[in-house]
N, C-alpha and C positions, 0 to 999 in steps of 0.2 A: 504494500500500500504506500503510495507516495504521500508525504506530508503536505498539508495545506500550506501554501506560501504565506509568510507573515503579512498582515494587513497594516498599512500605515495610514495615518490621517491625511486626507487630501485637502488642498485649498478649497475654500467655499465655491460652489458652482450653483448653477440654477437647479432647482429640484428635478430629480430624476435623471440627471445627466450621466451618472455612473451606474445606473441600474443594469443596463444591458451588459457592460463588461463584467460586473460582479456576478450576474446570473450565468454568463458564459463560463467564467472561471469555476463556479460551483458545479456546473454540469460536467466540465472536463474532469474535475477532481473526482466526482462520483463515478464517472466512466472508468477512471483508472483503478477504482476499488473493486470492480467486478472481477470475480475469479476467472482464470483462464479456463477454456473448455476442457472437460475431462479428456485425458489421453486415451487412445485406443487400448492401451495396455498399461496397467499400473501395478508395480511390484514393490515389495519391501525388501531393501537391500542390506539391512542391518545398519551398522554405524556409519557415520559420515566419512566419506573418502578423504584421505589425507592429500592425495594428488591424483590427477588423471593422466599425468605424464607416464607413458608406458615404460620408459627407461628408468624411472625413479620409484615407481610404486612398489609396495611390498605386501599390502593387504589384499584380502579376497574381495572386499567390497569395492576397492579401487579398481582391481583388475577386471571385474565384470563389466564395468562401464567403459573402461579403456578398450576392452576387446571389441566393444560395439563401435568404437570410434576409429580404431587403428588396426590394420591387418598386417601380417607378415607374408613371407613367401609361401608358407603352409599354414594350415589351420587344423583343428581337431575334428575328426568325424564325431558327430554327436551321439552315435550309438556305440562305436568300438573304441573311441579315444585315440585311434591311430591317425597318422598324418594324411591329409588330403590336400589337393591344390588350393592355394589361397591366391595371392597376387601372381604367383607363378602358375602357368598353365601346365607345365611339364618339367621334367628334369631327367638327367642321366647321371650315373655314378661310374667312375673309372673302375677298372678291374682291381686295383689295389685298395678301393674303398676310401680313398683320401680326397679325390677331386669331384665336387658336385657342380654340375652346370645346369642352371635354371633358365628357362625361357619365360619371360614375363608375358602376361596376357596382352593382347593387342588393344583390348578395351579397358585396361586398368587405368583409372583416372582419379584425381583428387576431387574432392567435393565441389571445387570451383570449376571443374571441367578440364583442368590442365592434366596432360598425360603423366602417369607415373612411369619414370624411366629408371634404368639400372643405376645411374648415379645417385638417385634418391636412396636406394638400398645401401649403396656403399657408404654414403655420408651418414646414414642412420646408424649403421654398425660401428663406424668409427667414433661417432658421438658416444655410443653406449660404453665402449672400452676406454674412453678418455677418462683418466682419474679425476679431471676437473668436473666432470658431469656428476660423479658421486653415485653411480648406479649400484645399488646393493646386490643385484643379481648379475653384475658384469662377469662374475666367475663362470657363467654359462658359456662365455666365449673362450674359455681355456682350451676347448677342443679345437678351436680354429688356430691355424698357424700364426704364431706370435701374439695370440690373444692374451695369454697369461703374462707375457713380458710387458705388454702395453698396459694391462690393468694394474699391474704392480709397480709400474714406473721404471722398470729396468730397461725398457725400450720406449723412446719418446716420439719416434716417427710414426704417426698414425697410418701412413701409407704402407707400412710394413705388414699391416693386418692382411691375412690371407683372403681378402675379398676384392674382386676386381670387376670392372664393367667393360668387357671387350666390345660391346655395342650397346645401343640404347635399350635393347630388349633382352640382353643376355647378362647374367650374373654368374661368376664362378667363385666358389668357396673351396679353399684348400685346407684340409684338416691336418693336425699333427700326426694322427694315427686313425685307423678305421674306427668309426663310432656308430654302431648299429642303430642307435636311437636318435641320430642327429636330426632326421626329418621331424620327429616329434618335438625335439628341443627347439627347432626353428619356429614352432607354433607358439612358443611361450612369449610373454609380453615384452621382454627385454629385446626381442628381435623384431618388434613391430617397426613399420616404416613410417617415419614422420617427415615433415617438410622443413628443409633448411632455412628458407627465407622467413618462415613463421617463427622459428626459434630465435634466429638472429634479430628479428624485429622486436619480438616481445620479451626476450631475456627469460628470467626465471618465471615470469607470469605469462609465457607465450600461450599456454593452454587456455587462458581466460580471455584471449582476444576475441572480439566479435568476428564471427565468420571464419574461425580457425580452420584451415583445410584439413580434411580427414581422409584416410585411406580405407576406412571400414564401411559397413553398411549404414551407419548412422552419423549424424552431425550433432554437435553440442548446441542446442537451441538456447538453453539457459541453465544456470546453476544457482539456486538459492540455498545457501549454507544452512545446514540443520533443518532443511525442509525437503527439497526435491531437486532432482536433475531432470530436465526434459531433453529427450533425444528426438531428432526428426530424421526420417528416412533420407538417405543420401541418394539423390536421383542419378548421380554419376557413378555409383558403385557398380562394379562389373557384373554383379548378380542381382541388381536392383529389382528385377522382375519377380524374384522369389523372396523378397523382404516383405513380409505381410503387414506388420503394423506400421502405420504412417507416423505415429507419435507414441513414445513410451515415457512414462513418468517413473523415475527411480526414487523412492522415498527413503529417507534416512531416519533412524531412531534407535534408541538403545533399550527400550522397554518392551519386553515380550508380551506383556498384558495389553499394552496399547496397540501393538501390531496385530494381535489376535482380534481385538475389538474392531479395528479398522477393517479387517477382513470380513468379520461377521456382519457388519452393517453395509458392506459392499463398496467401501471407499478404496480398497485395493483388491487386485485379482489373485495374487498369490504371494506367499512368503517363502523365501529361499533358504534361510539358515535355521538349523534346528535350535540354536540358542535364542531364536526369536519366537519360540514356542514356550509357554510356561511349563517347566518340567513336571510340576505337580499335576498337570492335566494331560500328561503324555498318554496314559492308557485310554482315556476318553477320546482324545483326538485320533488315536490310531484306529478306532472303531468307526470313524466317520467315512462316508463314501467319497468325500472330497479330499481325503488325506492320502497322499501318494509317497511311498518310500522307494528309494532307488539307491543303487550302489554308487558310491562316490569315492574318487581317488583322493583320499586324504588321511592323515594320521595325526592324532593328538599326542604331543610329546612334551617332555620336560627338558629344558635346556639348562646345562650346568656351565658355570664360569670356571673352566679348567685352568685358568691362569692363577687361581688362588687355591691354597691349601684349605681343606683336605680334598677338594674335588679334582685336584691334579692326579690323584691316585685312582686308577681304574677299578680297584677292588671296592672302593667306597661307592663309586657310581653303580657298579654292578650289584652291590648289596642293596642300594636304594631301589634299583629296578626290580629286584627279587622280593622286596618287602611290600610293594604296592599291589593291591588286589584289583586288577583290571576288571575281572568278572563282576565284582561288587559295584564298580563304577558304572558299568553299562547296564546292569540290572536294577540298581537302586537310584541312580542319578540321571544318566542321559536317557535311558529307557526308550530309545527309538530303534532298537534292533541292531545297534552297532556291534561288530565282532571285536572282541578284545585283541589288541595288537601286541605281538611279541617281537616285532621287527619294524623298521622305519618305512620301508617302501612296500605299499600294498600290492597285491596281485592285480593283474589286469592290463598292464601296458606291454604291448609287443609280445604277448605270450609269457611274460616273466612270472616265475613262481618263486617267491622268496623262501629261503631256508627257515627252519625253525629257529626262533630266537630265544630270548631269556624269559622263562616262565616264573611264576611266583613260587618261591621256596623259602619260607621264613627261617628254617634252620640253617640252610646254606648261606642266607643273607647275614645271619648273626656270626657265622664262622668267618666269612670274608671280612666283616667289619673288625672282628678281633684280630685277624691276620694283618690288617692295616694299622693296628695299634690302638683301636678304640673298643675294647671289649665292653659290651653292654652300653655303648655310647659314652663311656668315660673319656674325659678330656676332649670330647668333640664339641667345638664351640657352637653356640646358637647361630643360626643362619637364616637369611630371608628368602622367602618365596614370593616373587612378584607375579601378579596375575591381573587380567583385565577385569576391572570392577564394574564394567558397564553391563555385565551379564551375570545373573544369579547362577547360571550353570557353571561358570568358571569358579565362582565362589564356593559352590558345593563340592566341586572336584578338589579345590585347594584344601578345604577342611578335611576331606576324606584322606588325602595324601598326608596331611599333617598328623592325623590320628594313626595312620598305618606306621609312619616312621617313629612315632612316639611309642606305640605299643609293641612293635616288633624289634626295633633297634635301640630304643631309648634316646632318640635324637629330639632336640628341641628346634622345631622349625617355626619361625615367626612369619605370619602372613602380612603381605604388603599390597593392598589393593591399589591399583593405579588406573587412570583412564587410558583408553587404548593407545592414543597417540603418544602419551608419556611412556607407556610400555615399549612401544617401537623405538622411540628415541633412546631410551636407556639401553636397549639391546644393541 
C-alpha cells in the first residue's frame, strides 16, 4: 500500500478551486490499495529467501524460485531426477569421459528476447568460480579442469577454467577426470546461466533490477519481502508452450499453523515443506485425500565444527551418531513416513545404492567415547547446538538429540535457537 502524500496548507483561493485535484488524488490512492489479482498458482515456500542469485544461494526456499528464473545446460527430469536437456539441446562425451561438448538450442533466449549464446555460459561459470563472487557451492566446479585452483585462489586467471565457446552455439567443458554424475551436477543452481550486463549494471543488487533478464521459464515480476514473490511466464523461454501457469505467487512465512490455515481457506494451493505442517497434526493430515507424500532426495544431518576439540576426534563424532535414535525421531516427531538415515547420500540418483552406515548402538557409543578419553562424559565440556528456531520441528528434533546425548553418553548439550539467516551466516 502506498502512503498518502503529506497535505500542506495552500494559499487562499476561490471556493472549490482545489476540489477536483484533491478528489483525483484520493481516487488514485484508493486504486493503489487494491490487491493484485490472484495468481494462477499460489504456493507456500517456507521462509523468506535470502537471495535469488543462483550462484550465491544456499537455501531450499531460495533455490526453488531461482530455478524458475534461471536455467543451466541441463535440468532434472521431474520423475527420475536424472539429467535432461535444458539450454543445451544435445551433447556428446569423449571416449575418455573428460570432454563434454554441448550444442545450445537455436531458440534459447533471454526474457528480453536476446539470444543466449555460448559466451553467456562461459562468463557465468567463470563468475561462479571467482573467489570474489563468494559462491558457497563453487566447490561443485572442482570436477572441471582448474576449477579447484580458481576457487581456492591458487590460480587467478579465470580463462584457465576448462570451459570454452568454440562458436556461438557450442560449449565445451573439460573435466579433471571422468565424472559419471556430471550431467546431473550441471543441473544444480550454481551452474545456472545469468547475464553479464545485468550483473555489471546492478552490482550486488542486480537480481532486484526491474526487468532483470532471465534464462528460465519465469521472470521476476515483483518481490515483497516477508510477503510474496510473483513470477510471470517468460514468453521467450525455449519451452514456453509447455509452461502452464501464467503467474505464480510464492508466499513466505515461518508459521506452520498459519500456512495450514491459508491452505484450508483457499488462499494458497499447496504447501511444499513438511516443516510447514504442524507436526502434532501429522496423523490427521496424512489421512486427508489432498495430502500427497513423495520420495524426496534429501537428508537431515548434524554438522560438527571439526576444527575444535573434542569434535576433531572421529571417535567422538561416531559415538554421537550411534547415540541418536533416528527411528524415534521419524516416528515421534516428523511423522511423515521419512526413512531413518544411516548415510548422507540417499538412494535414487543414477542408480546409486548407498552402503550401510552407522546405526544406533548405545553400548558401542559409550565405548568409543571412553576410548576418546571421556568415559561417561567426564571432562567433556558443554557445547552448543544451533538450530533454526523458525520451525517447531527443528526445535523438537534438537530437544530429542539433547536428551539422547545426555542419557546415553552423559554429555551436556546446550540449545541455541537462531533465525534461519543467522544460522546460515554462522555456518
